[in-house]
Structure formats: structure tokens, C-alpha cells
N, C-alpha and C positions, 0 to 999 in steps of 0.2 A: 503493501503498499504507499504509496507518495504522503510522505510528511515535509508539511509548511508551515512556518508562526503566521499569524495573524497579528501583527501590531498592533493592539487594542485593547484598551482600558474597559472598553463600553462592553460589559457581560453581554447586554440584551443584540447586539451586534455580533459577540461571537454563536450564540447560543441560534441566531439564524442563519449564518454563514454556515457553521454546523449542521444543520436542519436541508439547505440547500444542496448541500455537497457531500454526502455523508459515507462517499466510498474514496474521501480522499480525508489522509488525519491533518485537521487543523491545529496547529500547535497554541497554546493560549499562553501569553504572555507570564503568567505565572509557571505555568509548565519548566519554561527556560529558563526560570531564574530573576527573571526582570519584575522589578515592582514598581517601579520612579513611573515619574506622568513622561508624554512623548508630548518633544517642543511640536511648537505650529506657527510657524511666525511668517505665514506668508499668505496675502493676498487672493489666490488659487487655488479651487481643488487641488489639481496637477499636483504643484511644486508642496500644498499640505502633504498629501499622499506620499510623494516622495521622500517628502523628508523624513516622516514616520518612519517610512521604512529603511530607509539607510539607517537610520539612529538603532535600528536592531542588527540590521545585517552587519554592519561596521562593527560593534561591540559583540556581538556574536558568530560573527561570519558564519550564518546558516541561511538558507534561501526564506525567503518571507516578503508577504505583502502586509499593505495598509491600506486603508480606502481615505474617503474623505468624500462627506457627503452633503450635499446641499439644497435649501427648500432655496429656489430664485421666483420670488411674485416679480409680474413683470410690470405691475402701477408701481412698483417699489424699486422700479429701473434694475431689479436680478435680486434684490436684499430681500434675506440677512447675508446668501450666497456661503462667503468662507465661514461667513461671521455662525451661521444658522445657530450652533450648540451654543455657543454664550453672546446670542441676542439684545436680550437683558438687562447681561452681566456676566461676570467670571465666573458665576457660581455656577454657572450649568443648569439653571433649573427650568424645566419642560413648560411648568405651571408658566410661569413668567414671561417667560421667551412667548408663549403662544397667546399670553395675552396684550404682549405689548404689539406684536404683528398684530390681532386683533383690533385693537385701536387706532393701529395707522394707517387700517383701511377699511378704518369709519367715513361711510356715506361714499364710497366708492364702490362702484357696481359692476369693473371691470378687476375682473379678482382670480385670471388665470395665474397660473404656477408650475414649475416644474421641479420634483426630486429631482438630483443629479448624483451619481454616484461616481466616482475614477477610483481606479485602482492599480497603485503598481507596485508591480511583481518586481520583486530584486532575486534572479538567479542564476546562479555560476558565474558572475559578471557582469551579464546581462541586465538589460529593465526592458518589461513588457508595461503597456498600460493598455485597460482595460475600462468601456465608460456605460452606462447604463440612467435612460431616464423614465419615470416616470410623471405624464402629463395629465393635468388639475385644474383646481380650482378652489380658494381658500372659502369654507364655510362658513358661514355668519356665528357662531357659535360650537363652542366643543360638543362634540357625540363620541358617545363610545369610549371603553373602557380598554382594549387592546391595544397591543403594541408601545411605544414610547414615541419619544421626540414628538413631533409636528403630529401625528397619525390622528388625532380624536379632531384634527383642521380642517383634516387635505382630504377632497371630495376627487377617485380615480379619474378620468373620460370614460364615458360610458358607466357609471355605477351612480348611485341614489342612494348612496351610507358613505360615511368618511373609511377611511383605512384605520381604524380602533374597530370599527363595528364591523369587519373581516376575522374569519381564523387566521393564524401563524399562518397555515398551506393556502388558504383561499390570497393571503398579502406575498408571502413567497411565489404563488403563480404569477403578480404581477411588479412585482416590485422594482424600482428603479438598483439596489444593492443586489439582487436575485440575479436580472438580466447581466450587470457585471460582472459579479462569481459566475455563473455562468458560463463567460468566456472565459476566464481563468480555470476553471475546469477543466474544459475541452482544450485549454494549450496544456495545462498541467498532461494530460490524457495522454498527451497528440506524444510530448516530449517522451513519457514513461512506454510507450510504446515500440 
């Protein structure tokens, strides 16, 4: 079985990725002995994903990948974007982030948005980038209790409910992260055959 480390401290993301690719052994940072915080100093998802992967690959000398995901709201010129996790402040509070976003969209009729994930894989000295998107719109209020992040206020195109009202299995079939992770899995499996 292929093994690769996922450079994330977000246990929700780790669980989600492991469910999407059960045929690949996804190592957590804890399993490789890393307990610190990963730096994200850049203004783009691509640069942040690469920076996180490089921190682990350089320190441990192992194949690893990292993602950076963002919610890009058209009426807010793409914000919160690379600042999605800490939109309302450094404490990364999902509730406060959603409240601020809903406040900033008050009275706005055009609520189109997309979730976008960028994955940077560092393997054998080479870098590969994978990307997935999920288009939709921002709801007027929070609905549902499944998922995490902005799931309770994001309605995917073609649905009448938020992502937080879907099961994890349903979410994993359409999510931006699952699309990028499936591309990663195809790439890793091709290299193993």
C-alpha cells in the first residue's frame, strides 16, 4: 500500500481525505512525530499548500502533500480566499467566520461563490499540483450540523440544501477537496503500478 503524509493539523480534513482514498495510507503529522503549527505566509492557496508541504518534506525527508482550501465569494472580490480559516480573526473560529461573511453579504442578492482546494504533492524531489472546485452560493443563514468550516452556509449548485445538511458520503462525492484528492490518488496509484 502506498503511504504519504498529509501535512495538516485539521483532523476533519484528515478524516475526510482518508474516507475518499481508503486504498492509500494517509499518515497524519502526529504519526510522523510533528506536533507544531504549519506556517501559511502567502496570499494564494497554491503558495500556502506548497509552503506547508515543504516544511514537512524538508524536515522529515518523506513524501507528503498539503492542501489549502478557500471560499471565494464573487461579490467580495474573491474574499475570504487564502484567509478563509481566519477571516474573522487568528483564532480560526468557524462560527465567527460565517457570521462575518453573512454580515458582509447583507442585502447582497448576488451570492455566487466557490470552494477551491489546491493540493501540493512533494514526492521524490518533484512537485505536483492538483485542484478541485465546488460552485454554489451563500445561504442567508446557517443550516445543518454536518461538516465543518463554512459548510452550514454554502449551497452547492444543483442542491436546495447546504453542504452541512449532506452526509459525509454525499459531501465527498461532490466536494472541492474530494475532486483534488481523487486526482492525487490517480497520480500516486499510476506511479505505484
